[in-house]
N, C-alpha and C positions, 0 to 999 in steps of 0.2 A: 090435693093434697102431694106437692112429688114426692115421690116414693125416694128413699133415701140414700140406691143407689145409683140414682139419675142425680140428686142433688150432691152429690159427691163429682159427679164425672162433673158439673157445673163450675159447681166451686176450684178444681183442679185447670178448668181448661186453658181460663184466663195466661197458664201460665205458658202457654205454649207458642212455639217460635211465632213470629207474626210473617214469616216468609212460607209459613205449611196452611195448609186447608183442616178444620179441625169437619168438615164434612163433605165427601164427593158426591156423585149419584150410581156408582156401582163401583167393581169391580177392574173393570176396565177403565177408571176414568184414573187412576194412581199418576202423577205425571212424575219425572223423573228422579225429580230432587225427595220424592216419599213422601207417603201424608201418614196423618192418624186420622181412622173414623172410628165412630162407636156407633154400635148398637144395640137395639133395646128389644130383647122377649125377641130376638129373630135367629130362630134354628137356621134358617133356610142360607141367610146372608152368610153364617156364620160356618156353613158348609164351603159354601161361594167362595168366600178368601182363603180359607184353609185349603183348597185344591187348587192356590192358585199359586205357584213356586216364586219362592222370598217374599212370603209374607210373613208375619212375627204373630200370633194367634193368643190372645189373653181373655182367659177366662177367671177375673179375678170375685172371689165370695165374699167380702167385706166391702163395705162402705170406706176404710182406710185405704183397704188395698187400689181400689179402685182409685183412690189421690194417689197414691205411691205410680201405682199403676202408670198414669195417664201423665203424671206429672215427669216421669223417666223418659217415656217412649217420645213424647213432645221433642223431645232437644235429642234424639236420636236421628241418624240417618236411618234410610229405609222405608218401608212400609209397615204401619201395624194397626191390627184392628181388636177393638175391644169389644171384648161384650159381655153386656150387662143385664143380672137378671134382677126380677120384683122383689125375689127373697132374697137373704144374705144369710153367712152366715152368722151363733152371737157374738164370738170373738175372732177377732184379726188373727193373721199369720203371716211369717216373712213373705216377701213377694220373690218369688225365683223363679228363671225356667228349666229348676232339676224339681223333680218328683219329690214330696219331701214326706217322711215316714211317720203319722201321726198315733198309728197304733203298730206297736209289732205282734204278730201269729206265723204260724206255718203252718194252717190249715188249706189257706188258698189265700190270693191276693186283691182288694179290693181297690180301685182306682177312680177315686173321685174326685172330679173337675169341679170347680166355683161353691157355688152353693149348694152344692149337692153332699157337702162333707158333712154337715150337719144331723140329716138323716141317715146319711151310712152309719154314726157314730153313731146313733141311737138304735138302729134298725140291726145291728149286726155286735150290741153289745153282750158281751157272755160268750161269743164266739173267739174258737183260737183262729180270726185274721189279719194278716197284714195288712192296714189301709192306708195305702196312698193319697195325699191330696195333691193335686194340681190345678194352677193359677196361668198356667201356660201350656197352650195343646201345641202349638207349631210356633218353634221347633219342638219335636216330640221327644221327651227323655226315653228315649232306648235304653239307656245303660240302668238307668233308675229302674224302669220296670223290667228287664232282665235280671238284674240280680235279685231283684224281690221275690220274682215265680222259682229262679234258681234255690232260693235259699226255703222254699216254702216246700214239705210235706206231699203236697199234692200239688201239680201247674192248675189249677183251675184258678181265671181272673172273673172276676164282675169288672163291670165297667159300669157307674151312674156317672149319666152329664145331664146339667139341668138345661136340657135343648134336646132335641131328637136325637131320636136314641140310636148307636150305632155310629154314629158321627166319626169317632175315633178307633173305628173296628178293624177297619183297614189296615190304622198303623199299629196295633195291639199284634194281629197275625203277622203283618209282618215284621215286627221286633221278636215276636216268638218263632219267627217262620221251621227253626231248625230243633224246638222244641217242643214235643205233645204238650199240647194244652185244652184244653175246654174255655170257650168264652161265653158270657152270660152279660148280653150288653142292656143296659137300662135308660130311660131319658124322662123326661115331663110326660106326662107326670107321675109316671111310676117311680122316676128317681128323686122327686120330692115328697112321697109318701111314704111316710118308714114303715106303714102299717104293711102296703106293699112289697116296698121294700125287700122287708123283714121276710113275709111269706115267698117271694122268688128267690132270696140267698138262701135259705134252709132248704126249697126245694131242689134246688141245685146243688148243693153241696154234697159229697159222695159221705 
């Protein structure tokens, strides 16, 4: 049986523009007119596209978010890479390029990317932490992250990604280059195992 997230991709892809390929061979294969590429459970591939200037990288965390993202980027000019996980959150949320505040708190900031959101919410329940949700990591919402960190009592940042840990760590560091801070980067499987996540976050917090 095809995972729900992949099914969502196949449902949305027929609406893409006929002059634009849905799949290419690699980061260097994008034609000048733009491209929409979809990757499944490939953190290395995501990192490769995230490192290329001009590429938008989306990490939807629910099948409905996948459908919206694919249908939206398929009719845009430019290059977009959509990363799909085997896991997904229980409920869809708004899909924007800004980080969304899902839970308010002052003890630090957790940036949960895509399917890492639900485990993050469960793992940090009862903690005074601001939880941000990202469905787009390129462009990186520097204003959203910096605003949340400056509003917190402690500049402690936890980055939870549903793929290779630390993929967005450089962007966090660049965003907070003038803000003394601490960063804990978590990724699969840690970013999706709420017990490991809860233990790591509690050990990290002051």
